[in-house]
C-alpha positions in Angstrom: 21.2 32.8 93.3 17.4 32.0 93.5 16.5 35.7 93.8 19.4 37.3 91.8 18.2 36.8 88.3 16.9 38.9 85.4 13.2 39.1 84.5 13.0 38.4 80.8 11.0 35.9 78.7 10.0 33.5 81.5 9.5 35.2 84.8 7.7 32.2 86.4 4.6 32.2 88.6 4.4 34.5 91.7 3.2 31.7 93.9 6.2 29.5 93.1 8.5 32.4 93.6 7.1 33.2 97.0 7.3 29.5 98.0 11.0 29.4 97.0 11.7 32.6 98.9 10.1 31.1 102.0 12.3 28.0 101.7 15.4 30.2 101.6 14.2 32.3 104.5 13.5 29.3 106.7 17.0 28.0 106.1 18.6 31.4 106.9 16.5 31.7 110.0 17.6 28.2 111.1 21.3 29.2 110.6 20.7 32.5 112.5 18.8 30.9 115.4 21.4 28.2 116.0 24.3 30.6 115.7 25.9 28.4 113.0 28.0 31.1 111.5 28.3 33.9 114.0 31.0 35.6 111.9 28.4 36.0 109.1 25.5 37.2 111.3 25.2 40.6 109.5 25.2 39.0 106.1 22.5 36.5 107.1 20.3 39.4 108.3 20.9 41.2 105.1 20.0 38.1 103.1 16.7 37.8 105.0 15.8 41.4 104.1 16.5 40.6 100.4 14.2 37.6 100.6 11.3 40.0 101.5 12.5 42.6 99.0 12.6 39.9 96.3 9.0 39.1 96.7 8.0 42.7 96.7 10.0 43.5 93.5 8.9 40.3 91.8 5.3 41.6 91.9 6.4 44.9 90.4 8.6 43.4 87.7 6.0 40.9 86.6 3.7 43.8 85.9 6.5 45.9 84.5 7.4 43.5 81.7 3.8 43.5 80.4 3.3 47.3 80.9 6.5 48.6 79.2 7.1 50.3 76.8 3.7 52.0 77.5 1.2 53.8 75.4 3.3 56.9 74.6 6.3 54.8 73.5 4.1 52.4 71.6 2.6 55.3 69.8 6.0 56.6 68.9 7.0 53.2 67.7 4.0 52.9 65.4 4.5 56.4 64.0 8.3 56.3 63.4 9.3 52.7 62.9 6.2 51.3 61.1 5.7 47.6 60.8 9.4 46.7 60.4 10.4 43.2 61.4 11.4 42.8 65.0 13.7 40.3 66.6 11.8 37.3 68.2 14.2 37.6 71.1 12.7 41.0 72.1 9.5 41.0 74.1 7.6 44.3 73.6 4.1 45.5 73.4 4.5 46.9 69.9 1.3 48.2 68.6 -0.7 47.3 71.7 -2.7 49.8 73.7 -4.3 48.4 76.8 -7.0 51.1 77.0 -8.4 50.0 73.6 -8.0 46.3 74.0 -6.4 45.9 70.5 -3.9 47.2 68.0 -2.9 50.8 68.0 -3.5 52.3 64.6 -1.5 55.4 63.3 -4.4 57.9 63.8 -4.7 57.0 67.5 -0.9 56.9 67.8 -0.7 60.5 66.5 -3.3 61.6 69.1 -1.4 59.9 72.0 2.0 61.2 70.8 0.7 64.7 70.1 -1.1 65.2 73.4 1.8 63.9 75.4 4.3 66.1 73.6 2.1 69.2 74.2 1.9 68.3 77.9 5.5 67.4 78.5 7.6 69.9 76.5 7.9 73.7 76.7 5.8 75.7 74.3 8.5 76.6 71.8 9.8 73.0 71.5 6.3 71.6 71.3 5.5 74.0 68.4 8.6 73.0 66.6 7.8 69.3 66.9 4.2 69.9 65.9 5.4 71.6 62.8 7.8 68.8 62.0 5.0 66.3 62.4 2.9 68.3 60.0 5.7 68.5 57.5 6.6 64.8 58.1 10.2 65.7 58.8 10.3 64.1 62.3 12.3 60.9 61.8 14.4 58.4 63.8 18.1 59.2 63.5 19.5 56.4 65.8 18.4 53.1 67.2 20.6 51.5 69.9 20.5 49.0 72.7 21.0 50.6 76.1 21.6 49.2 79.6 20.3 51.8 82.1 19.7 52.2 85.8 16.8 54.2 87.3 18.0 57.3 89.2 14.9 59.6 89.3 11.2 59.2 88.9 8.9 62.2 88.3 5.2 61.8 88.6 2.8 64.2 86.9 1.7 67.0 89.2 -1.9 68.1 89.8 -1.7 70.9 87.2 -0.5 68.4 84.5 -3.1 65.9 85.5 -5.8 68.6 85.1 -4.5 69.3 81.6 -4.7 65.7 80.7 -8.3 65.6 82.0 -9.2 68.6 79.8 -7.6 66.9 76.8 -9.6 63.7 77.4 -12.8 65.6 77.6 -12.0 67.2 74.2 -11.5 63.7 72.8 -15.1 62.9 73.8 -14.5 59.3 74.8 -12.6 58.4 71.6 -9.7 57.2 73.8 -8.5 57.9 77.3 -4.9 59.1 77.5 -3.2 58.4 80.8 -1.1 61.2 82.4 2.6 60.8 81.8 5.5 61.7 84.0 9.2 61.0 83.3 11.9 58.6 84.4 15.6 59.5 84.3 18.1 56.7 83.9 21.9 56.5 83.9 24.0 54.3 81.6 25.4 51.3 83.4 26.7 47.8 82.9 25.3 44.5 84.1 27.7 41.7 84.7 26.6 38.4 83.2 29.8 36.4 83.1 30.8 37.3 79.6 33.9 39.4 78.8 32.6 42.1 76.4 35.3 44.7 77.0 36.9 44.4 73.6 33.5 44.3 71.8 32.3 47.4 73.8 35.4 49.3 72.8 34.8 48.5 69.1 31.1 49.3 69.2 31.6 52.4 71.3 29.3 51.3 74.1 28.8 54.1 76.6 30.7 53.6 79.8 30.3 57.2 81.1 27.4 58.5 83.2 25.2 59.4 80.3 21.7 60.2 81.5 18.5 59.7 79.4 14.9 60.6 80.1 11.7 58.9 78.9 8.1 59.8 79.2 6.0 57.0 80.8 2.5 56.7 82.1 1.9 57.2 85.8 0.8 53.5 86.3 4.2 52.4 84.9 6.2 54.9 87.0 4.6 53.3 90.1 6.2 50.0 89.2 9.7 51.4 89.0 12.1 51.8 91.9 15.4 53.7 92.1 18.2 51.2 91.4 16.3 48.9 89.0 18.1 48.2 85.8 16.7 47.8 82.3 18.0 46.6 78.9 16.0 48.5 76.3 16.1 49.3 72.6 15.9 53.0 72.3 15.1 55.2 69.3 16.2 58.9 69.0 14.3 61.4 66.9 16.0 64.2 65.1 14.5 66.7 67.6 16.4 64.9 70.4 13.4 63.0 71.9 14.0 59.4 72.8 11.5 56.7 73.2 11.6 53.0 74.2 10.9 50.7 71.3 11.3 47.4 73.1 12.2 46.0 76.6 14.8 43.3 76.5 15.2 42.5 80.3 14.7 44.2 83.6 16.7 43.6 86.8 15.7 44.1 90.5 17.5 46.7 92.7 19.5 44.0 94.5 20.7 42.2 91.4 24.1 40.6 91.8 25.7 38.3 89.2 26.7 35.0 90.6 29.1 32.7 88.6 26.8 29.7 89.4 24.3 31.1 87.0 26.5 30.1 84.1 25.8 26.4 85.1 22.0 26.7 85.0 21.8 25.1 81.5 24.8 22.8 81.9 24.4 19.2 80.5 26.7 16.3 81.1 28.5 15.3 77.9 27.2 12.0 76.3 29.3 9.4 74.5 29.5 9.9 70.8 30.2 6.8 68.8 30.9 8.4 65.4 34.2 9.7 64.3 34.6 13.4 63.4 33.7 14.1 59.7 36.5 15.1 57.3 36.9 16.3 53.7 36.2 12.7 52.3 32.7 12.8 53.8 31.5 15.5 51.5 30.7 15.4 47.8 32.1 17.8 45.2 29.2 20.2 45.9 30.1 20.4 49.6 27.1 18.4 50.8 27.5 15.6 53.4 27.2 12.2 51.8 24.3 9.9 52.4 23.3 7.4 55.1 25.7 4.8 53.8 28.6 7.1 54.5 27.3 7.8 58.0 27.3 4.0 58.7 31.0 3.9 57.9 31.6 6.7 60.5 30.4 4.5 63.4 33.3 3.6 65.6 33.3 -0.1 66.6 33.5 -0.7 70.3 
């Protein structure tokens, strides 16, 4: 349960996580050495491996939640969604470009988006998108939340990296565009103890093996591993290109939902010495009556 958790708003300190993992490992080693549960010896060895894997992936995921969506996806977000209001429950790097140390304006966003499109797409499709950009007909047609699992990671090859280097020389130090590769993900579901089967049917949530591909910088691709799962907000352009607008949560490769997680925020009920309110407690405008009425609600012990 300690390791099997999602990495969202509060991922905690790495030092505390390593310390907690060592505590779990020491307990498992004690159980293994004293042959306490011989029938579960294989499971104990597997749990010890996960303790080491958890620390390794913790480092990756802590960097991943600050790196995603990445410069290309941020540029697309700036260009095609503007400054629309975002949910405070999403943590994204909207408008941030680490190489510039500040906000990403629309001119720099167009440069980053345009260079990456030219490098990643075939000539015919690239020309079509360039024309759509010029005519301002490239728009977002769909925005949806997706739960995805990483199935393939493609790093930029030497030829593509050389093209990026040539493009950066042409920019004459105005900004440095990091070479992008791609990551392919498959739609999946993540158990969290909530029955959403009816809601999924109504909303048409994808349950098939739909695959999607995103362009990401090489430094971000290095943080991903096959089997990691992500909850992301995805925008689709009318030319079929998808980009990540926001990251909602990321899960390690070994993630397994445990029912005990539902008790993490449990609080013991406390005595309540007031009777339940009723229609007589409200005035004709539907407002709860004043403090004098509240005093009458106290139940004598």
